[in-house]
Legacy VTK file of the C-alpha trace (Angstrom):
# vtk DataFile Version 3.0
C-alpha trace
ASCII
DATASET POLYDATA
POINTS 197 float
99.392 54.096 100.800
98.571 57.048 103.202
100.362 57.243 106.363
97.715 56.224 108.961
98.455 58.679 111.823
98.544 62.062 110.028
95.672 64.348 110.645
93.664 66.443 108.229
93.039 69.791 110.171
90.401 72.048 108.840
89.807 75.704 109.860
86.628 77.608 108.415
85.097 80.717 109.467
83.106 83.646 108.072
85.067 86.143 106.022
86.991 88.348 108.401
86.917 86.144 111.432
90.580 85.734 111.557
91.211 82.358 110.167
94.107 83.287 107.956
95.964 84.812 110.904
95.123 81.882 112.976
96.411 79.417 110.557
99.639 81.449 110.115
100.146 81.196 113.936
99.545 77.566 114.117
102.089 76.928 111.356
104.664 79.000 113.118
104.192 77.182 116.316
104.049 73.553 115.198
106.714 71.982 112.857
104.578 68.966 112.396
101.994 70.894 110.433
102.138 72.132 106.807
99.347 74.062 105.118
97.693 72.855 101.783
98.348 75.461 99.272
95.195 75.921 97.070
94.787 76.613 93.581
92.592 79.566 92.928
91.152 81.443 89.878
91.286 84.795 91.584
93.757 87.693 91.106
96.633 87.906 93.653
96.372 90.573 96.046
99.485 92.832 96.293
100.889 91.101 99.317
100.409 87.688 97.811
103.090 85.450 96.392
102.241 82.768 93.734
103.073 79.425 94.954
103.423 80.431 98.591
100.082 81.832 99.546
98.097 80.203 96.643
98.659 78.643 93.188
97.061 81.241 90.759
95.608 79.572 87.729
93.145 80.400 85.003
89.560 79.125 84.997
90.208 76.673 82.176
93.230 75.091 83.804
91.231 74.586 86.945
88.186 73.265 85.133
90.487 70.647 83.560
91.869 69.576 86.921
88.158 69.197 88.186
87.179 66.950 85.221
90.298 64.819 85.828
89.463 64.522 89.636
92.637 65.974 90.853
91.008 68.103 93.672
90.724 66.572 97.191
88.116 69.402 97.735
87.080 72.492 95.676
84.549 75.238 95.870
83.523 78.429 94.204
83.583 81.371 96.773
82.705 84.841 95.950
82.934 84.076 92.125
86.364 82.397 92.417
87.399 78.817 92.190
89.487 77.493 95.078
90.801 73.898 95.406
93.502 71.613 96.971
95.190 68.986 94.836
95.342 65.297 96.033
98.915 65.023 95.050
100.054 67.883 97.346
97.945 66.514 100.116
99.124 62.938 99.735
102.827 64.148 99.369
102.516 66.060 102.727
100.911 63.057 104.605
103.489 60.550 103.226
106.273 63.032 104.440
104.891 62.785 107.873
102.979 65.962 108.224
99.604 66.890 109.538
97.861 68.889 106.616
96.124 72.154 107.483
93.267 73.544 105.297
92.126 77.098 105.469
88.784 76.393 103.510
85.114 77.184 103.743
82.342 74.805 104.709
81.800 73.395 101.077
85.416 72.115 101.010
85.209 70.879 104.561
82.141 68.702 103.636
83.852 67.260 100.613
86.932 66.250 102.784
84.680 64.683 105.463
83.185 62.691 102.524
86.534 61.741 101.126
89.140 58.877 101.473
90.926 60.960 103.991
91.002 59.828 107.698
91.756 61.537 111.038
89.900 64.775 110.211
90.014 67.382 113.014
87.682 70.333 112.022
87.383 73.901 113.589
84.781 76.533 112.991
85.826 80.066 114.033
83.182 82.121 115.494
83.552 86.061 115.492
82.279 87.814 118.533
79.497 89.483 116.582
78.401 90.213 112.854
79.238 94.047 113.456
82.824 92.929 114.447
83.209 91.061 111.014
81.942 94.260 109.207
84.593 96.341 110.908
87.337 93.789 110.277
86.578 93.692 106.453
86.575 97.465 106.429
90.004 97.688 108.023
91.177 94.742 105.925
89.958 96.386 102.704
93.154 98.677 102.715
95.123 95.545 102.120
92.891 93.360 100.174
91.538 96.217 97.844
87.891 95.145 98.676
85.568 97.919 97.956
82.207 98.507 99.898
80.350 96.433 97.351
82.644 93.597 97.921
82.279 93.774 101.561
78.650 93.808 101.418
78.698 90.693 99.192
80.928 88.994 101.872
78.459 90.140 104.639
75.535 88.420 102.725
77.337 85.103 102.908
77.914 85.499 106.560
74.598 83.861 107.719
75.200 81.012 105.266
78.662 80.275 106.601
77.538 80.415 110.300
74.616 77.958 109.489
77.177 75.335 108.835
79.097 75.651 112.207
77.494 72.418 113.572
79.057 70.254 111.057
82.531 71.052 112.588
84.168 68.997 115.626
84.818 72.144 117.451
83.364 75.688 117.418
85.825 78.356 118.795
85.054 81.903 119.591
87.697 84.395 118.330
87.220 87.209 120.869
90.867 87.053 121.980
93.194 85.788 119.130
95.788 84.446 121.464
93.136 82.507 123.370
91.817 81.064 120.299
95.114 79.806 118.898
95.971 78.217 122.379
92.582 76.467 122.388
93.006 75.187 118.933
96.798 73.932 119.489
95.739 72.253 122.671
92.887 70.293 120.862
95.314 69.313 117.976
98.094 68.035 120.439
95.321 66.095 122.329
94.109 64.443 119.099
97.703 63.765 117.850
98.530 61.987 121.044
95.395 59.847 120.895
96.271 58.907 117.224
99.717 58.059 117.767
99.019 55.802 120.796
96.539 53.543 118.980
LINES 1 198
197 0 1 2 3 4 5 6 7 8 9 10 11 12 13 14 15 16 17 18 19 20 21 22 23 24 25 26 27 28 29 30 31 32 33 34 35 36 37 38 39 40 41 42 43 44 45 46 47 48 49 50 51 52 53 54 55 56 57 58 59 60 61 62 63 64 65 66 67 68 69 70 71 72 73 74 75 76 77 78 79 80 81 82 83 84 85 86 87 88 89 90 91 92 93 94 95 96 97 98 99 100 101 102 103 104 105 106 107 108 109 110 111 112 113 114 115 116 117 118 119 120 121 122 123 124 125 126 127 128 129 130 131 132 133 134 135 136 137 138 139 140 141 142 143 144 145 146 147 148 149 150 151 152 153 154 155 156 157 158 159 160 161 162 163 164 165 166 167 168 169 170 171 172 173 174 175 176 177 178 179 180 181 182 183 184 185 186 187 188 189 190 191 192 193 194 195 196
């Protein structure tokens, strides 16, 4: 039985709009939230740790889990599979934590149509498309993305943006601190509402 007052918090954005940084800050600032660590079939980047950033698994392993309906949500993004395991999500909820998801619109849609309740979703909007391109170029030093990979991500930009109205809140990230503050206030407000009912 799932704890009734815990929240599922979803944060999505186009690639390069800052959602990973925002998620990290929210986790640092709020002890009541834990992140759902996704399984992924992609290769780890130099700065990523297996079991901490992602659970890095083979495509076969992932597909077996899909067949066994083990994922709360999953999606193929830029050729790689990503998914959140029911057992991990339920464990965190039953331990009394709100669960944070750093996922795209495909995963968000699945969660909204799932057994999970108390979903609070945010879509992070960049100031402009040009801003995203510049951020992806700057990030490529760490991520190892080449120009072709950046262009591929830019092609998905319009698709991702087209789903923003499916979220509870659309937050503009033209100032990262303001953006984080706005999300945190909405989380606290929603939490108070849930806990007083």
